[in-house]
N, C-alpha and C positions, 0 to 999 in steps of 0.2 A: 504495499500500499502505500504510495507517495504521500510526504508531508503536504500540509497546503505551500503556493510559493507563499514568498516574505513581500509585502509591498516594499516599493521601492520608492525611496522619494528621494533621491540626490538627482535621478537622472530628469525629473519631471522641474524641482526647483532649480537646475542649472540652466534648463531650457528658458524657464521664467525669467531669470536673472539676464540672462544672454539679452531675452528679448526687450525687454526694461530699457536696459544698456544701449539695444540699438536704435530702439524707438529714440530715448534721449539725446543721442548723438543724431540720427539723421534731423530732430525737431531743430535743434542748434545749428547744424551743417545748411536747412533751409534756410533758417533764419539769419543766419551771418553770412550765408552766401560763400563759406570755408570752409570745405571739408576738412582742414586739419585747425580749425579754432582750438583746438583743445592741446596741442604744442606750446610750449614758453619758448618757443624758436620764435624770433621775430626776423622777418626779411631785412635786409638793409637795402636804403633809398638811399639813392642819389638827386639831391635837389637841383633845378637847373639854376636856381637864384636863391638868394637867402637878402631881407630887405629888416636891415635894422632902420628901428624908427627909435632915433635917439631926440629925444626931447625937441620933437620938432623938425629934425634934420632927417633926411632917408640915405643910407650908405646901403648899398647893392654890391651884395658879395655873389661872385661868379665863380665858375673852376678856374682856378689858376691865380686869383687874388690874395692879400694876404688874410688870414681868418677863416677862410671858407672851408678848410677841411678841419681844422679844429672843431669849428660850429658841427661840420656836418657828422664826424663823428660822435660829438653831444649828443648830438638831435636822435642819432641812432642808439644812443644808450638809452638816452631819458626816453625814448617811445618803444621800448621792450616791452615793457610791462605796462599795466592799467590797472591802477586801485578801482576802476567800477567796472559792472556787471551790463549797464545803461546809461543810456548819455542822461547827466547832468541838464534838467530843465532849465537852461538859460540863453539866452540871446545877445547877440551885440547890437544896441540902438544906435542912432543917428548920433545921440550924443556924444555915445561911448566910442564910436571910431572917429570922431572928428578928433575927441581929446586922444585917443591911440597914434592918431595921422600930429596933433599939433603938438602937443603935449607932453606924452607921459613915452617909456621905455617899453616897446613889442617886439617882437619878432615874427614876420611872416617868411612862410618857407613855402615856395613853389615848385612842383613837379612836372616833370614833362609828361609823365602818363599819369593814370590813378595808383594809388598807394593801397595796400592791403596791411590790416595786421590784426596778429592771429589774436582774435578778442569776439567776445559772445553775442555782439553790437554787428547792425550790419551796415558796413560801411563803403558803400558804394560809389564810385565817379569821384573821390575825396583826392583833389590835386594840390589841396593849398591849405595851409593850417597858420595859426596865428594863436603865440606865447604871450600872452599879458609875463613881463619881468619886474618892470617899477611903474604897474598903471593900476589901473580900475579892474577889479579881478585877478590880482597877484596873487601870491602867495597857495594857494590854493590846488597848483599843479596842472591848471584848466589847459585844455587844448583843445581852442576854437577849429570846429572843420568846414573847409568848405568847395566849392567848386566851379572852375571857370569864373570867376569874380564874384564870387556869391558865398554869402557867409549863411552856412544852416543855423538853424535853432540848436541849440545843444554843445555840451562840451565833453569829453573824454579828461580821466584825470590821470597824468603821471603818475606813476607808483616812485617814483624817485627823480625829482628833475636835477639831482646835487650835478652832476656831470655838466650837466647845459649851463647850471649856474656858475659852475665853476671856468668853462669857459668864457664866459661871458666877462666874468670878472678876471682872466688873464689877458683878453681883450680889451681892457679897460674901461667897458662900456658901465660898470660897478662902482665906479668910484665914489665914494661918500655915500653910499647906500647901506644902510644897514639890514641885515634878514637875519 
């Protein structure tokens, strides 16, 4: 006489866990447009130009100009990880943009093609970034995103903006500013 077969819970449980993980990955891949959203590796991007808006003076840096390589490396390090999982609901009004251009210290970064970040936020068509250094919204690690000359509503938050701040200090932009 045969003994009754044992109920096996391990295999169905493993299938259930695998299905839940696959659904979770699929939803995030769909939402972000990035199938590798979960990787901690951030692609390296080469800006076409970096504009330092230095209290009313615009300094444009391009490949081959002094400070460009240092800022590009610092940007890639600082933009490697973000602290938020969704966009911070903050926008840039006309008055804030005017102050950024005429009175405050901000960094505008322009890319020749759309950039991708490994985040759980869908960021499609982004080819420009604005980072307040000594300006309205500074000290929060905010990165405002935009495309083709228009700034979008919402900001990402750099997990560590220290490499960028160090590079700005080494280039002489943070003299007299306490952070």
